[in-house]
C-alpha positions as a printed NumPy array, in Angstrom:
array([[ 37.159, -14.88 , -45.919],
       [ 33.375, -14.902, -45.895],
       [ 31.296, -17.735, -44.466],
       [ 30.153, -18.629, -47.999],
       [ 33.798, -18.945, -49.114],
       [ 34.642, -21.006, -46.036],
       [ 31.714, -23.349, -46.729],
       [ 32.859, -23.77 , -50.342],
       [ 36.358, -24.689, -49.175],
       [ 34.916, -27.158, -46.668],
       [ 32.664, -28.685, -49.328],
       [ 35.686, -29.281, -51.593],
       [ 37.321, -31.161, -48.723],
       [ 34.282, -33.408, -48.305],
       [ 33.083, -31.973, -45.005],
       [ 29.379, -32.718, -44.531],
       [ 26.556, -30.865, -42.751],
       [ 28.164, -27.486, -43.353],
       [ 25.268, -25.442, -41.982],
       [ 25.462, -27.033, -38.537],
       [ 28.913, -25.492, -37.898],
       [ 29.588, -21.968, -36.755],
       [ 32.445, -20.194, -38.526],
       [ 35.128, -21.008, -35.93 ],
       [ 34.158, -24.676, -35.717],
       [ 34.006, -25.024, -39.502],
       [ 37.484, -23.547, -39.86 ],
       [ 38.762, -26.081, -37.321],
       [ 37.148, -28.866, -39.348],
       [ 38.923, -27.565, -42.462],
       [ 42.252, -27.359, -40.627],
       [ 41.886, -30.95 , -39.506],
       [ 40.841, -32.167, -42.983],
       [ 43.957, -30.489, -44.407],
       [ 46.143, -32.353, -41.911],
       [ 46.803, -29.393, -39.638],
       [ 46.152, -28.794, -35.978],
       [ 42.564, -27.59 , -35.428],
       [ 43.722, -24.572, -33.445],
       [ 41.732, -21.629, -34.879],
       [ 41.265, -18.998, -32.148],
       [ 42.891, -21.361, -29.665],
       [ 46.475, -20.086, -29.527],
       [ 47.681, -16.619, -28.645],
       [ 50.792, -15.403, -30.443],
       [ 50.745, -18.249, -32.947],
       [ 53.993, -18.812, -34.826],
       [ 52.357, -20.268, -37.974],
       [ 53.059, -17.342, -40.283],
       [ 51.849, -19.118, -43.436],
       [ 48.515, -20.301, -42.041],
       [ 45.528, -19.537, -44.302],
       [ 43.512, -18.411, -41.3  ],
       [ 46.123, -16.223, -39.555],
       [ 44.483, -12.88 , -40.342],
       [ 41.067, -13.937, -38.982],
       [ 42.57 , -15.845, -36.074],
       [ 45.177, -13.456, -34.734],
       [ 43.689, -10.184, -36.037]])
């Protein structure tokens, strides 16, 4: 997912000041807004197989 796409997703969730976040931090903000653990790039061998961010995170 591109940074533009990530920012659009964040905007739909009501996250403000999108340009102040780097990609990793913005994804964590999105995870938290969606009610998930803000764990992007923070867990090796993650077991969340259906996570939207899995490919970028574990790849």
